[in-house]
N, C-alpha and C positions, 0 to 999 in steps of 0.2 A: 821826500828827502829828509834825512835827519841831520841837523847841524847844531852844535852846541847844546845837545840834549833836547832840542825842540824839533817837532815834526812840522815840515812845511809841505804844502800841497801845491803842485804846479800842474794844472790840468792840461796844458799845452805842451808839456815836456815829455820826453821819452822816460819810461820807467826802466831802472836797471835790474839786472838779474838778482842782485842782493836785495833790492827793495821788494821784488816779488816773493822771495823766500821769507822775508819778514812779514809780508801781507798774508801769506798762506799759513803761517805758523799756528794760527788758532784752529786750523783743521787737523793738525797733527797731534796725536796723543803725546803727553809728556812722558819722557823716559826718566825714571828715578835714577839719580846719580849719573846723568848723561854726561859723558866726557869722551866723545868720539875723536879719533884721529882723522884729520882731513885727508880724503883720498885725492886731493887736488894738488898739483905742483905749484900753484900760485896762491897758496894759503896766506902768504905774507901780504897779499893785496886785499884780503878780506877786510871790510870795515869792521871795527871792533863791535859796533852795535848790531851787526848782522851775522857775525861768525857762527854763533850757536844755531841760528835759524837756517843758515846754509847747510851746516853739517847735519842737522836734524832732517832737513828735506832730502839730503843725499842718502842718509841711512834708511829712510823710508822709500827710497827709489823714485822720489818725485822729480828730482833734478839730477843731471849728470853733467860732466864736463866733456872736453874733447882733448885733442893732443896738446892744446895750449893751456889747459887747465879749466877752471870754472869761469873765469873772466867776470868777476862780480860787479865791476863798474861799467860793463858794456850794456848798451841798450838791449833789451830782450826783443826777440822777433815775434811776429804773430804765430809763426809755426811753433816756436818754443812754448808760447802760452797755450796753444792748442794741445800740445803734448802734456804739459803740466796738468791742465784741466782733465784730460783723459785719465791720467794717472791718479788724480784725486778722486775720481768717480769710482 
């Protein structure tokens, strides 16, 4: 979790969808001049520190939302992690 510019690690806590996008960002190629428009209706809920990472992961097809949007602050499920890992491979 990021708070006040510091990264905190809570091994017993759930990881959010935004945190996963931030963690996988090192696997994604950088896009020169990247400035994507969010394909999610809940973009206003994106944490500022994770916005670019969520959008990059979406552009590369690594993550998707549903009818409710991306839900960046929701805990990610094991199924969603499995899908992300498959897409990264």
